[in-house]
N, CA, C and O atoms as a Maestro MAE file, in Angstrom:
{
 s_m_m2io_version
 :::
 2.0.0
}

f_m_ct {
 s_m_title
 :::
 protein
 m_atom[348] {
  # First column is atom index #
  i_m_mmod_type
  r_m_x_coord
  r_m_y_coord
  r_m_z_coord
  i_m_residue_number
  s_m_chain_name
  s_m_pdb_residue_name
  s_m_pdb_atom_name
  i_m_atomic_number
  :::
  1 25 15.302 44.747 3.076 1 A "UNK " " N  " 7
  2 3 14.838 44.329 4.387 1 A "UNK " " CA " 6
  3 2 13.600 43.449 4.269 1 A "UNK " " C  " 6
  4 15 13.465 42.462 4.993 1 A "UNK " " O  " 8
  5 25 12.703 43.800 3.364 2 A "UNK " " N  " 7
  6 3 11.481 43.026 3.177 2 A "UNK " " CA " 6
  7 2 11.813 41.621 2.683 2 A "UNK " " C  " 6
  8 15 11.148 40.657 3.064 2 A "UNK " " O  " 8
  9 25 12.829 41.499 1.842 3 A "UNK " " N  " 7
  10 3 13.229 40.178 1.344 3 A "UNK " " CA " 6
  11 2 13.770 39.308 2.471 3 A "UNK " " C  " 6
  12 15 13.516 38.104 2.496 3 A "UNK " " O  " 8
  13 25 14.503 39.895 3.392 4 A "UNK " " N  " 7
  14 3 15.047 39.149 4.527 4 A "UNK " " CA " 6
  15 2 13.912 38.662 5.425 4 A "UNK " " C  " 6
  16 15 13.921 37.515 5.871 4 A "UNK " " O  " 8
  17 25 12.951 39.516 5.684 5 A "UNK " " N  " 7
  18 3 11.808 39.141 6.515 5 A "UNK " " CA " 6
  19 2 11.005 38.040 5.823 5 A "UNK " " C  " 6
  20 15 10.602 37.076 6.474 5 A "UNK " " O  " 8
  21 25 10.768 38.167 4.531 6 A "UNK " " N  " 7
  22 3 10.023 37.168 3.779 6 A "UNK " " CA " 6
  23 2 10.770 35.829 3.767 6 A "UNK " " C  " 6
  24 15 10.156 34.780 3.960 6 A "UNK " " O  " 8
  25 25 12.063 35.857 3.547 7 A "UNK " " N  " 7
  26 3 12.868 34.635 3.536 7 A "UNK " " CA " 6
  27 2 12.879 33.986 4.918 7 A "UNK " " C  " 6
  28 15 12.803 32.763 5.028 7 A "UNK " " O  " 8
  29 25 12.971 34.790 5.963 8 A "UNK " " N  " 7
  30 3 12.959 34.252 7.322 8 A "UNK " " CA " 6
  31 2 11.609 33.624 7.653 8 A "UNK " " C  " 6
  32 15 11.554 32.557 8.264 8 A "UNK " " O  " 8
  33 25 10.537 34.271 7.258 9 A "UNK " " N  " 7
  34 3 9.196 33.744 7.505 9 A "UNK " " CA " 6
  35 2 8.987 32.439 6.744 9 A "UNK " " C  " 6
  36 15 8.407 31.491 7.275 9 A "UNK " " O  " 8
  37 25 9.459 32.393 5.507 10 A "UNK " " N  " 7
  38 3 9.337 31.174 4.715 10 A "UNK " " CA " 6
  39 2 10.156 30.033 5.327 10 A "UNK " " C  " 6
  40 15 9.685 28.897 5.394 10 A "UNK " " O  " 8
  41 25 11.362 30.328 5.767 11 A "UNK " " N  " 7
  42 3 12.199 29.318 6.413 11 A "UNK " " CA " 6
  43 2 11.555 28.814 7.694 11 A "UNK " " C  " 6
  44 15 11.611 27.619 7.982 11 A "UNK " " O  " 8
  45 25 10.950 29.696 8.459 12 A "UNK " " N  " 7
  46 3 10.275 29.304 9.697 12 A "UNK " " CA " 6
  47 2 9.087 28.397 9.402 12 A "UNK " " C  " 6
  48 15 8.887 27.396 10.091 12 A "UNK " " O  " 8
  49 25 8.297 28.736 8.387 13 A "UNK " " N  " 7
  50 3 7.142 27.909 8.033 13 A "UNK " " CA " 6
  51 2 7.570 26.521 7.563 13 A "UNK " " C  " 6
  52 15 6.946 25.522 7.922 13 A "UNK " " O  " 8
  53 25 8.616 26.460 6.775 14 A "UNK " " N  " 7
  54 3 9.119 25.163 6.306 14 A "UNK " " CA " 6
  55 2 9.630 24.340 7.479 14 A "UNK " " C  " 6
  56 15 9.371 23.139 7.559 14 A "UNK " " O  " 8
  57 25 10.350 24.979 8.382 15 A "UNK " " N  " 7
  58 3 10.866 24.277 9.560 15 A "UNK " " CA " 6
  59 2 9.727 23.744 10.430 15 A "UNK " " C  " 6
  60 15 9.810 22.622 10.931 15 A "UNK " " O  " 8
  61 25 8.687 24.517 10.613 16 A "UNK " " N  " 7
  62 3 7.551 24.091 11.420 16 A "UNK " " CA " 6
  63 2 6.855 22.898 10.776 16 A "UNK " " C  " 6
  64 15 6.456 21.965 11.474 16 A "UNK " " O  " 8
  65 25 6.706 22.915 9.466 17 A "UNK " " N  " 7
  66 3 6.043 21.818 8.770 17 A "UNK " " CA " 6
  67 2 6.876 20.540 8.853 17 A "UNK " " C  " 6
  68 15 6.340 19.470 9.142 17 A "UNK " " O  " 8
  69 25 8.155 20.642 8.609 18 A "UNK " " N  " 7
  70 3 9.020 19.466 8.640 18 A "UNK " " CA " 6
  71 2 9.189 18.930 10.057 18 A "UNK " " C  " 6
  72 15 9.311 17.720 10.249 18 A "UNK " " O  " 8
  73 25 9.198 19.795 11.029 19 A "UNK " " N  " 7
  74 3 9.364 19.376 12.415 19 A "UNK " " CA " 6
  75 2 8.162 18.644 12.966 19 A "UNK " " C  " 6
  76 15 8.302 17.861 13.905 19 A "UNK " " O  " 8
  77 25 6.981 18.875 12.410 20 A "UNK " " N  " 7
  78 3 5.781 18.229 12.931 20 A "UNK " " CA " 6
  79 2 5.319 17.069 12.062 20 A "UNK " " C  " 6
  80 15 4.253 16.507 12.311 20 A "UNK " " O  " 8
  81 25 6.079 16.705 11.070 21 A "UNK " " N  " 7
  82 3 5.666 15.654 10.138 21 A "UNK " " CA " 6
  83 2 6.358 14.331 10.454 21 A "UNK " " C  " 6
  84 15 6.866 13.673 9.547 21 A "UNK " " O  " 8
  85 25 6.387 13.934 11.717 22 A "UNK " " N  " 7
  86 3 6.998 12.670 12.075 22 A "UNK " " CA " 6
  87 2 5.924 11.698 12.557 22 A "UNK " " C  " 6
  88 15 4.832 12.105 12.953 22 A "UNK " " O  " 8
  89 25 6.246 10.438 12.518 23 A "UNK " " N  " 7
  90 3 5.365 9.394 13.029 23 A "UNK " " CA " 6
  91 2 6.130 8.606 14.078 23 A "UNK " " C  " 6
  92 15 7.235 8.125 13.824 23 A "UNK " " O  " 8
  93 25 5.548 8.479 15.238 24 A "UNK " " N  " 7
  94 3 6.137 7.672 16.300 24 A "UNK " " CA " 6
  95 2 5.113 6.613 16.681 24 A "UNK " " C  " 6
  96 15 4.131 6.902 17.366 24 A "UNK " " O  " 8
  97 25 5.347 5.396 16.234 25 A "UNK " " N  " 7
  98 3 4.413 4.293 16.463 25 A "UNK " " CA " 6
  99 2 4.775 3.546 17.735 25 A "UNK " " C  " 6
  100 15 5.940 3.232 17.978 25 A "UNK " " O  " 8
  101 25 3.765 3.269 18.536 26 A "UNK " " N  " 7
  102 3 3.935 2.436 19.721 26 A "UNK " " CA " 6
  103 2 3.320 1.078 19.405 26 A "UNK " " C  " 6
  104 15 2.136 0.975 19.086 26 A "UNK " " O  " 8
  105 25 4.137 0.048 19.498 27 A "UNK " " N  " 7
  106 3 3.778 -1.312 19.095 27 A "UNK " " CA " 6
  107 2 3.641 -2.178 20.341 27 A "UNK " " C  " 6
  108 15 4.598 -2.347 21.096 27 A "UNK " " O  " 8
  109 25 2.449 -2.723 20.550 28 A "UNK " " N  " 7
  110 3 2.188 -3.573 21.709 28 A "UNK " " CA " 6
  111 2 1.905 -4.989 21.235 28 A "UNK " " C  " 6
  112 15 1.048 -5.197 20.376 28 A "UNK " " O  " 8
  113 25 2.610 -5.952 21.783 29 A "UNK " " N  " 7
  114 3 2.357 -7.356 21.471 29 A "UNK " " CA " 6
  115 2 1.622 -7.996 22.634 29 A "UNK " " C  " 6
  116 15 1.960 -7.775 23.797 29 A "UNK " " O  " 8
  117 25 0.609 -8.794 22.306 30 A "UNK " " N  " 7
  118 3 -0.198 -9.386 23.371 30 A "UNK " " CA " 6
  119 2 0.571 -10.412 24.198 30 A "UNK " " C  " 6
  120 15 0.133 -10.753 25.296 30 A "UNK " " O  " 8
  121 25 1.677 -10.904 23.717 31 A "UNK " " N  " 7
  122 3 2.476 -11.851 24.501 31 A "UNK " " CA " 6
  123 2 3.416 -11.150 25.472 31 A "UNK " " C  " 6
  124 15 4.086 -11.818 26.259 31 A "UNK " " O  " 8
  125 25 3.482 -9.827 25.439 32 A "UNK " " N  " 7
  126 3 4.329 -9.092 26.390 32 A "UNK " " CA " 6
  127 2 3.846 -9.261 27.827 32 A "UNK " " C  " 6
  128 15 4.601 -9.019 28.769 32 A "UNK " " O  " 8
  129 25 2.601 -9.673 28.000 33 A "UNK " " N  " 7
  130 3 2.060 -9.906 29.338 33 A "UNK " " CA " 6
  131 2 2.691 -11.118 30.014 33 A "UNK " " C  " 6
  132 15 2.599 -11.263 31.233 33 A "UNK " " O  " 8
  133 25 3.327 -11.984 29.240 34 A "UNK " " N  " 7
  134 3 3.926 -13.204 29.783 34 A "UNK " " CA " 6
  135 2 5.411 -13.074 30.092 34 A "UNK " " C  " 6
  136 15 6.040 -14.039 30.526 34 A "UNK " " O  " 8
  137 25 5.973 -11.902 29.876 35 A "UNK " " N  " 7
  138 3 7.379 -11.706 30.209 35 A "UNK " " CA " 6
  139 2 7.570 -11.826 31.720 35 A "UNK " " C  " 6
  140 15 6.666 -11.508 32.492 35 A "UNK " " O  " 8
  141 25 8.741 -12.283 32.135 36 A "UNK " " N  " 7
  142 3 8.981 -12.359 33.582 36 A "UNK " " CA " 6
  143 2 9.078 -10.962 34.197 36 A "UNK " " C  " 6
  144 15 9.512 -10.014 33.542 36 A "UNK " " O  " 8
  145 25 8.678 -10.850 35.435 37 A "UNK " " N  " 7
  146 3 8.763 -9.584 36.154 37 A "UNK " " CA " 6
  147 2 10.225 -9.161 36.258 37 A "UNK " " C  " 6
  148 15 11.062 -10.023 36.526 37 A "UNK " " O  " 8
  149 25 10.572 -7.956 36.074 38 A "UNK " " N  " 7
  150 3 9.824 -6.710 35.943 38 A "UNK " " CA " 6
  151 2 9.547 -6.295 34.499 38 A "UNK " " C  " 6
  152 15 9.178 -5.146 34.255 38 A "UNK " " O  " 8
  153 25 9.714 -7.198 33.545 39 A "UNK " " N  " 7
  154 3 9.539 -6.842 32.133 39 A "UNK " " CA " 6
  155 2 8.118 -7.054 31.626 39 A "UNK " " C  " 6
  156 15 7.847 -6.824 30.447 39 A "UNK " " O  " 8
  157 25 7.211 -7.486 32.490 40 A "UNK " " N  " 7
  158 3 5.816 -7.635 32.084 40 A "UNK " " CA " 6
  159 2 5.297 -6.295 31.575 40 A "UNK " " C  " 6
  160 15 5.528 -5.255 32.193 40 A "UNK " " O  " 8
  161 25 4.598 -6.327 30.451 41 A "UNK " " N  " 7
  162 3 4.155 -5.083 29.829 41 A "UNK " " CA " 6
  163 2 2.688 -5.192 29.454 41 A "UNK " " C  " 6
  164 15 2.279 -6.141 28.785 41 A "UNK " " O  " 8
  165 25 1.902 -4.219 29.887 42 A "UNK " " N  " 7
  166 3 0.465 -4.196 29.647 42 A "UNK " " CA " 6
  167 2 0.089 -2.868 28.982 42 A "UNK " " C  " 6
  168 15 0.888 -1.930 28.994 42 A "UNK " " O  " 8
  169 25 -1.110 -2.773 28.403 43 A "UNK " " N  " 7
  170 3 -1.518 -1.509 27.789 43 A "UNK " " CA " 6
  171 2 -1.477 -0.319 28.750 43 A "UNK " " C  " 6
  172 15 -1.252 0.814 28.324 43 A "UNK " " O  " 8
  173 25 -1.689 -0.566 30.015 44 A "UNK " " N  " 7
  174 3 -1.649 0.530 31.001 44 A "UNK " " CA " 6
  175 2 -0.240 1.096 31.174 44 A "UNK " " C  " 6
  176 15 -0.076 2.179 31.735 44 A "UNK " " O  " 8
  177 25 0.778 0.375 30.698 45 A "UNK " " N  " 7
  178 3 2.154 0.850 30.792 45 A "UNK " " CA " 6
  179 2 2.551 1.783 29.651 45 A "UNK " " C  " 6
  180 15 3.632 2.371 29.679 45 A "UNK " " O  " 8
  181 25 1.695 1.921 28.662 46 A "UNK " " N  " 7
  182 3 1.993 2.755 27.494 46 A "UNK " " CA " 6
  183 2 1.605 4.202 27.784 46 A "UNK " " C  " 6
  184 15 0.507 4.470 28.272 46 A "UNK " " O  " 8
  185 25 2.499 5.121 27.485 47 A "UNK " " N  " 7
  186 3 2.186 6.546 27.589 47 A "UNK " " CA " 6
  187 2 1.696 7.008 26.221 47 A "UNK " " C  " 6
  188 15 2.508 7.195 25.316 47 A "UNK " " O  " 8
  189 25 0.380 7.200 26.046 48 A "UNK " " N  " 7
  190 3 -0.148 7.539 24.727 48 A "UNK " " CA " 6
  191 2 0.275 8.925 24.244 48 A "UNK " " C  " 6
  192 15 0.131 9.237 23.062 48 A "UNK " " O  " 8
  193 25 0.789 9.748 25.136 49 A "UNK " " N  " 7
  194 3 1.243 11.079 24.730 49 A "UNK " " CA " 6
  195 2 2.556 11.015 23.943 49 A "UNK " " C  " 6
  196 15 2.943 11.991 23.301 49 A "UNK " " O  " 8
  197 25 3.233 9.876 23.991 50 A "UNK " " N  " 7
  198 3 4.478 9.710 23.249 50 A "UNK " " CA " 6
  199 2 4.246 9.210 21.832 50 A "UNK " " C  " 6
  200 15 5.158 9.255 21.006 50 A "UNK " " O  " 8
  201 25 3.046 8.736 21.539 51 A "UNK " " N  " 7
  202 3 2.779 8.031 20.281 51 A "UNK " " CA " 6
  203 2 1.870 8.843 19.364 51 A "UNK " " C  " 6
  204 15 0.939 9.511 19.814 51 A "UNK " " O  " 8
  205 25 2.165 8.766 18.065 52 A "UNK " " N  " 7
  206 3 1.235 9.310 17.080 52 A "UNK " " CA " 6
  207 2 0.346 8.202 16.538 52 A "UNK " " C  " 6
  208 15 -0.761 8.462 16.067 52 A "UNK " " O  " 8
  209 25 0.832 6.963 16.606 53 A "UNK " " N  " 7
  210 3 0.087 5.799 16.134 53 A "UNK " " CA " 6
  211 2 0.237 4.671 17.160 53 A "UNK " " C  " 6
  212 15 1.301 4.487 17.751 53 A "UNK " " O  " 8
  213 25 -0.849 3.923 17.356 54 A "UNK " " N  " 7
  214 3 -0.841 2.775 18.264 54 A "UNK " " CA " 6
  215 2 -1.093 1.507 17.456 54 A "UNK " " C  " 6
  216 15 -2.063 1.424 16.703 54 A "UNK " " O  " 8
  217 25 -0.212 0.521 17.618 55 A "UNK " " N  " 7
  218 3 -0.317 -0.728 16.871 55 A "UNK " " CA " 6
  219 2 -0.436 -1.889 17.851 55 A "UNK " " C  " 6
  220 15 0.384 -2.035 18.757 55 A "UNK " " O  " 8
  221 25 -1.468 -2.715 17.661 56 A "UNK " " N  " 7
  222 3 -1.699 -3.878 18.523 56 A "UNK " " CA " 6
  223 2 -1.389 -5.153 17.731 56 A "UNK " " C  " 6
  224 15 -1.859 -5.328 16.606 56 A "UNK " " O  " 8
  225 25 -0.607 -6.021 18.327 57 A "UNK " " N  " 7
  226 3 -0.299 -7.304 17.683 57 A "UNK " " CA " 6
  227 2 -0.445 -8.377 18.743 57 A "UNK " " C  " 6
  228 15 0.034 -8.143 19.853 57 A "UNK " " O  " 8
  229 25 -1.003 -9.428 18.536 58 A "UNK " " N  " 7
  230 3 -1.378 -10.079 17.303 58 A "UNK " " CA " 6
  231 2 -2.836 -10.461 17.365 58 A "UNK " " C  " 6
  232 15 -3.428 -10.511 18.443 58 A "UNK " " O  " 8
  233 25 -3.414 -10.730 16.215 59 A "UNK " " N  " 7
  234 3 -4.779 -11.229 16.124 59 A "UNK " " CA " 6
  235 2 -4.786 -12.266 15.001 59 A "UNK " " C  " 6
  236 15 -3.823 -12.386 14.244 59 A "UNK " " O  " 8
  237 25 -5.857 -12.991 14.910 60 A "UNK " " N  " 7
  238 3 -6.015 -13.952 13.832 60 A "UNK " " CA " 6
  239 2 -7.250 -13.591 13.031 60 A "UNK " " C  " 6
  240 15 -8.020 -12.712 13.419 60 A "UNK " " O  " 8
  241 25 -7.430 -14.260 11.932 61 A "UNK " " N  " 7
  242 3 -8.596 -14.030 11.077 61 A "UNK " " CA " 6
  243 2 -9.397 -15.319 10.977 61 A "UNK " " C  " 6
  244 15 -8.825 -16.408 10.929 61 A "UNK " " O  " 8
  245 25 -10.718 -15.198 10.947 62 A "UNK " " N  " 7
  246 3 -11.573 -16.359 10.732 62 A "UNK " " CA " 6
  247 2 -11.748 -16.574 9.236 62 A "UNK " " C  " 6
  248 15 -11.247 -15.797 8.423 62 A "UNK " " O  " 8
  249 25 -12.449 -17.616 8.889 63 A "UNK " " N  " 7
  250 3 -12.661 -17.926 7.463 63 A "UNK " " CA " 6
  251 2 -13.482 -16.868 6.746 63 A "UNK " " C  " 6
  252 15 -13.348 -16.695 5.535 63 A "UNK " " O  " 8
  253 25 -14.327 -16.162 7.476 64 A "UNK " " N  " 7
  254 3 -15.124 -15.108 6.838 64 A "UNK " " CA " 6
  255 2 -14.488 -13.728 7.038 64 A "UNK " " C  " 6
  256 15 -15.170 -12.705 7.001 64 A "UNK " " O  " 8
  257 25 -13.175 -13.723 7.250 65 A "UNK " " N  " 7
  258 3 -12.362 -12.505 7.311 65 A "UNK " " CA " 6
  259 2 -12.744 -11.565 8.450 65 A "UNK " " C  " 6
  260 15 -12.738 -10.343 8.301 65 A "UNK " " O  " 8
  261 25 -13.068 -12.152 9.567 66 A "UNK " " N  " 7
  262 3 -13.332 -11.385 10.777 66 A "UNK " " CA " 6
  263 2 -12.118 -11.510 11.688 66 A "UNK " " C  " 6
  264 15 -11.448 -12.542 11.703 66 A "UNK " " O  " 8
  265 25 -11.840 -10.458 12.443 67 A "UNK " " N  " 7
  266 3 -10.738 -10.514 13.401 67 A "UNK " " CA " 6
  267 2 -11.148 -11.404 14.564 67 A "UNK " " C  " 6
  268 15 -12.249 -11.285 15.101 67 A "UNK " " O  " 8
  269 25 -10.246 -12.294 14.938 68 A "UNK " " N  " 7
  270 3 -10.493 -13.205 16.052 68 A "UNK " " CA " 6
  271 2 -9.341 -13.083 17.048 68 A "UNK " " C  " 6
  272 15 -8.240 -12.658 16.697 68 A "UNK " " O  " 8
  273 25 -9.611 -13.458 18.275 69 A "UNK " " N  " 7
  274 3 -8.588 -13.364 19.316 69 A "UNK " " CA " 6
  275 2 -7.571 -14.486 19.162 69 A "UNK " " C  " 6
  276 15 -7.885 -15.555 18.639 69 A "UNK " " O  " 8
  277 25 -6.359 -14.233 19.620 70 A "UNK " " N  " 7
  278 3 -5.343 -15.283 19.613 70 A "UNK " " CA " 6
  279 2 -4.889 -15.625 21.032 70 A "UNK " " C  " 6
  280 15 -4.281 -16.674 21.244 70 A "UNK " " O  " 8
  281 25 -5.169 -14.769 21.991 71 A "UNK " " N  " 7
  282 3 -4.878 -15.021 23.406 71 A "UNK " " CA " 6
  283 2 -6.191 -15.005 24.185 71 A "UNK " " C  " 6
  284 15 -7.176 -14.417 23.738 71 A "UNK " " O  " 8
  285 25 -6.203 -15.639 25.329 72 A "UNK " " N  " 7
  286 3 -7.425 -15.779 26.116 72 A "UNK " " CA " 6
  287 2 -8.013 -14.452 26.572 72 A "UNK " " C  " 6
  288 15 -9.224 -14.363 26.772 72 A "UNK " " O  " 8
  289 25 -7.192 -13.418 26.742 73 A "UNK " " N  " 7
  290 3 -7.685 -12.130 27.252 73 A "UNK " " CA " 6
  291 2 -7.529 -10.992 26.232 73 A "UNK " " C  " 6
  292 15 -7.457 -9.825 26.618 73 A "UNK " " O  " 8
  293 25 -7.477 -11.319 24.960 74 A "UNK " " N  " 7
  294 3 -7.313 -10.287 23.938 74 A "UNK " " CA " 6
  295 2 -8.439 -9.257 23.926 74 A "UNK " " C  " 6
  296 15 -8.197 -8.083 23.644 74 A "UNK " " O  " 8
  297 25 -9.643 -9.673 24.224 75 A "UNK " " N  " 7
  298 3 -10.770 -8.730 24.229 75 A "UNK " " CA " 6
  299 2 -10.527 -7.647 25.277 75 A "UNK " " C  " 6
  300 15 -10.716 -6.464 24.996 75 A "UNK " " O  " 8
  301 25 -10.119 -8.031 26.460 76 A "UNK " " N  " 7
  302 3 -9.851 -7.059 27.529 76 A "UNK " " CA " 6
  303 2 -8.634 -6.202 27.191 76 A "UNK " " C  " 6
  304 15 -8.657 -4.985 27.373 76 A "UNK " " O  " 8
  305 25 -7.571 -6.840 26.698 77 A "UNK " " N  " 7
  306 3 -6.362 -6.075 26.351 77 A "UNK " " CA " 6
  307 2 -6.639 -5.091 25.226 77 A "UNK " " C  " 6
  308 15 -6.176 -3.951 25.264 77 A "UNK " " O  " 8
  309 25 -7.397 -5.531 24.224 78 A "UNK " " N  " 7
  310 3 -7.698 -4.639 23.110 78 A "UNK " " CA " 6
  311 2 -8.555 -3.465 23.565 78 A "UNK " " C  " 6
  312 15 -8.369 -2.344 23.093 78 A "UNK " " O  " 8
  313 25 -9.485 -3.709 24.472 79 A "UNK " " N  " 7
  314 3 -10.309 -2.610 25.008 79 A "UNK " " CA " 6
  315 2 -9.445 -1.598 25.754 79 A "UNK " " C  " 6
  316 15 -9.614 -0.391 25.583 79 A "UNK " " O  " 8
  317 25 -8.528 -2.082 26.573 80 A "UNK " " N  " 7
  318 3 -7.621 -1.181 27.295 80 A "UNK " " CA " 6
  319 2 -6.726 -0.420 26.325 80 A "UNK " " C  " 6
  320 15 -6.503 0.781 26.480 80 A "UNK " " O  " 8
  321 25 -6.223 -1.127 25.333 81 A "UNK " " N  " 7
  322 3 -5.330 -0.516 24.346 81 A "UNK " " CA " 6
  323 2 -6.069 0.541 23.530 81 A "UNK " " C  " 6
  324 15 -5.546 1.630 23.294 81 A "UNK " " O  " 8
  325 25 -7.284 0.216 23.105 82 A "UNK " " N  " 7
  326 3 -8.068 1.157 22.299 82 A "UNK " " CA " 6
  327 2 -8.460 2.384 23.116 82 A "UNK " " C  " 6
  328 15 -8.601 3.471 22.557 82 A "UNK " " O  " 8
  329 25 -8.639 2.230 24.436 83 A "UNK " " N  " 7
  330 3 -8.982 3.357 25.308 83 A "UNK " " CA " 6
  331 2 -7.852 4.381 25.383 83 A "UNK " " C  " 6
  332 15 -8.090 5.537 25.733 83 A "UNK " " O  " 8
  333 25 -6.621 3.967 25.057 84 A "UNK " " N  " 7
  334 3 -5.512 4.915 25.061 84 A "UNK " " CA " 6
  335 2 -5.716 6.040 24.046 84 A "UNK " " C  " 6
  336 15 -5.196 7.142 24.223 84 A "UNK " " O  " 8
  337 25 -6.469 5.763 22.990 85 A "UNK " " N  " 7
  338 3 -6.737 6.776 21.964 85 A "UNK " " CA " 6
  339 2 -7.534 7.952 22.522 85 A "UNK " " C  " 6
  340 15 -7.437 9.070 22.017 85 A "UNK " " O  " 8
  341 25 -8.328 7.693 23.571 86 A "UNK " " N  " 7
  342 3 -9.116 8.761 24.183 86 A "UNK " " CA " 6
  343 2 -8.284 9.678 25.062 86 A "UNK " " C  " 6
  344 15 -8.700 10.795 25.369 86 A "UNK " " O  " 8
  345 25 -7.106 9.211 25.469 87 A "UNK " " N  " 7
  346 3 -6.238 10.034 26.305 87 A "UNK " " CA " 6
  347 2 -5.521 11.020 25.429 87 A "UNK " " C  " 6
  348 15 -4.730 11.823 25.922 87 A "UNK " " O  " 8
  :::
 }
 m_bond[347] {
  # First column is bond index #
  i_m_from
  i_m_to
  i_m_order
  :::
  1 1 2 1
  2 2 3 1
  3 3 4 2
  4 3 5 1
  5 5 6 1
  6 6 7 1
  7 7 8 2
  8 7 9 1
  9 9 10 1
  10 10 11 1
  11 11 12 2
  12 11 13 1
  13 13 14 1
  14 14 15 1
  15 15 16 2
  16 15 17 1
  17 17 18 1
  18 18 19 1
  19 19 20 2
  20 19 21 1
  21 21 22 1
  22 22 23 1
  23 23 24 2
  24 23 25 1
  25 25 26 1
  26 26 27 1
  27 27 28 2
  28 27 29 1
  29 29 30 1
  30 30 31 1
  31 31 32 2
  32 31 33 1
  33 33 34 1
  34 34 35 1
  35 35 36 2
  36 35 37 1
  37 37 38 1
  38 38 39 1
  39 39 40 2
  40 39 41 1
  41 41 42 1
  42 42 43 1
  43 43 44 2
  44 43 45 1
  45 45 46 1
  46 46 47 1
  47 47 48 2
  48 47 49 1
  49 49 50 1
  50 50 51 1
  51 51 52 2
  52 51 53 1
  53 53 54 1
  54 54 55 1
  55 55 56 2
  56 55 57 1
  57 57 58 1
  58 58 59 1
  59 59 60 2
  60 59 61 1
  61 61 62 1
  62 62 63 1
  63 63 64 2
  64 63 65 1
  65 65 66 1
  66 66 67 1
  67 67 68 2
  68 67 69 1
  69 69 70 1
  70 70 71 1
  71 71 72 2
  72 71 73 1
  73 73 74 1
  74 74 75 1
  75 75 76 2
  76 75 77 1
  77 77 78 1
  78 78 79 1
  79 79 80 2
  80 79 81 1
  81 81 82 1
  82 82 83 1
  83 83 84 2
  84 83 85 1
  85 85 86 1
  86 86 87 1
  87 87 88 2
  88 87 89 1
  89 89 90 1
  90 90 91 1
  91 91 92 2
  92 91 93 1
  93 93 94 1
  94 94 95 1
  95 95 96 2
  96 95 97 1
  97 97 98 1
  98 98 99 1
  99 99 100 2
  100 99 101 1
  101 101 102 1
  102 102 103 1
  103 103 104 2
  104 103 105 1
  105 105 106 1
  106 106 107 1
  107 107 108 2
  108 107 109 1
  109 109 110 1
  110 110 111 1
  111 111 112 2
  112 111 113 1
  113 113 114 1
  114 114 115 1
  115 115 116 2
  116 115 117 1
  117 117 118 1
  118 118 119 1
  119 119 120 2
  120 119 121 1
  121 121 122 1
  122 122 123 1
  123 123 124 2
  124 123 125 1
  125 125 126 1
  126 126 127 1
  127 127 128 2
  128 127 129 1
  129 129 130 1
  130 130 131 1
  131 131 132 2
  132 131 133 1
  133 133 134 1
  134 134 135 1
  135 135 136 2
  136 135 137 1
  137 137 138 1
  138 138 139 1
  139 139 140 2
  140 139 141 1
  141 141 142 1
  142 142 143 1
  143 143 144 2
  144 143 145 1
  145 145 146 1
  146 146 147 1
  147 147 148 2
  148 147 149 1
  149 149 150 1
  150 150 151 1
  151 151 152 2
  152 151 153 1
  153 153 154 1
  154 154 155 1
  155 155 156 2
  156 155 157 1
  157 157 158 1
  158 158 159 1
  159 159 160 2
  160 159 161 1
  161 161 162 1
  162 162 163 1
  163 163 164 2
  164 163 165 1
  165 165 166 1
  166 166 167 1
  167 167 168 2
  168 167 169 1
  169 169 170 1
  170 170 171 1
  171 171 172 2
  172 171 173 1
  173 173 174 1
  174 174 175 1
  175 175 176 2
  176 175 177 1
  177 177 178 1
  178 178 179 1
  179 179 180 2
  180 179 181 1
  181 181 182 1
  182 182 183 1
  183 183 184 2
  184 183 185 1
  185 185 186 1
  186 186 187 1
  187 187 188 2
  188 187 189 1
  189 189 190 1
  190 190 191 1
  191 191 192 2
  192 191 193 1
  193 193 194 1
  194 194 195 1
  195 195 196 2
  196 195 197 1
  197 197 198 1
  198 198 199 1
  199 199 200 2
  200 199 201 1
  201 201 202 1
  202 202 203 1
  203 203 204 2
  204 203 205 1
  205 205 206 1
  206 206 207 1
  207 207 208 2
  208 207 209 1
  209 209 210 1
  210 210 211 1
  211 211 212 2
  212 211 213 1
  213 213 214 1
  214 214 215 1
  215 215 216 2
  216 215 217 1
  217 217 218 1
  218 218 219 1
  219 219 220 2
  220 219 221 1
  221 221 222 1
  222 222 223 1
  223 223 224 2
  224 223 225 1
  225 225 226 1
  226 226 227 1
  227 227 228 2
  228 227 229 1
  229 229 230 1
  230 230 231 1
  231 231 232 2
  232 231 233 1
  233 233 234 1
  234 234 235 1
  235 235 236 2
  236 235 237 1
  237 237 238 1
  238 238 239 1
  239 239 240 2
  240 239 241 1
  241 241 242 1
  242 242 243 1
  243 243 244 2
  244 243 245 1
  245 245 246 1
  246 246 247 1
  247 247 248 2
  248 247 249 1
  249 249 250 1
  250 250 251 1
  251 251 252 2
  252 251 253 1
  253 253 254 1
  254 254 255 1
  255 255 256 2
  256 255 257 1
  257 257 258 1
  258 258 259 1
  259 259 260 2
  260 259 261 1
  261 261 262 1
  262 262 263 1
  263 263 264 2
  264 263 265 1
  265 265 266 1
  266 266 267 1
  267 267 268 2
  268 267 269 1
  269 269 270 1
  270 270 271 1
  271 271 272 2
  272 271 273 1
  273 273 274 1
  274 274 275 1
  275 275 276 2
  276 275 277 1
  277 277 278 1
  278 278 279 1
  279 279 280 2
  280 279 281 1
  281 281 282 1
  282 282 283 1
  283 283 284 2
  284 283 285 1
  285 285 286 1
  286 286 287 1
  287 287 288 2
  288 287 289 1
  289 289 290 1
  290 290 291 1
  291 291 292 2
  292 291 293 1
  293 293 294 1
  294 294 295 1
  295 295 296 2
  296 295 297 1
  297 297 298 1
  298 298 299 1
  299 299 300 2
  300 299 301 1
  301 301 302 1
  302 302 303 1
  303 303 304 2
  304 303 305 1
  305 305 306 1
  306 306 307 1
  307 307 308 2
  308 307 309 1
  309 309 310 1
  310 310 311 1
  311 311 312 2
  312 311 313 1
  313 313 314 1
  314 314 315 1
  315 315 316 2
  316 315 317 1
  317 317 318 1
  318 318 319 1
  319 319 320 2
  320 319 321 1
  321 321 322 1
  322 322 323 1
  323 323 324 2
  324 323 325 1
  325 325 326 1
  326 326 327 1
  327 327 328 2
  328 327 329 1
  329 329 330 1
  330 330 331 1
  331 331 332 2
  332 331 333 1
  333 333 334 1
  334 334 335 1
  335 335 336 2
  336 335 337 1
  337 337 338 1
  338 338 339 1
  339 339 340 2
  340 339 341 1
  341 341 342 1
  342 342 343 1
  343 343 344 2
  344 343 345 1
  345 345 346 1
  346 346 347 1
  347 347 348 2
  :::
 }
}
């Protein structure tokens, strides 16, 4: 009986570990704001509770390897997108 309980407990622990070891990435492109209605997509449309990782695209790099904006409102969009991490 003790072996059955031990085997069941071990199987449960393995199942719990494997069940929680997934990654669900939410990928936002800054050009999604230009889609025609009703497909326009903004950071406020993302449900952060569905995502384990948040990915923002696109940005550019300057000559001194600093991130630079590629769209006129990237600073605002990135701030909204980054705020999703607090939710």
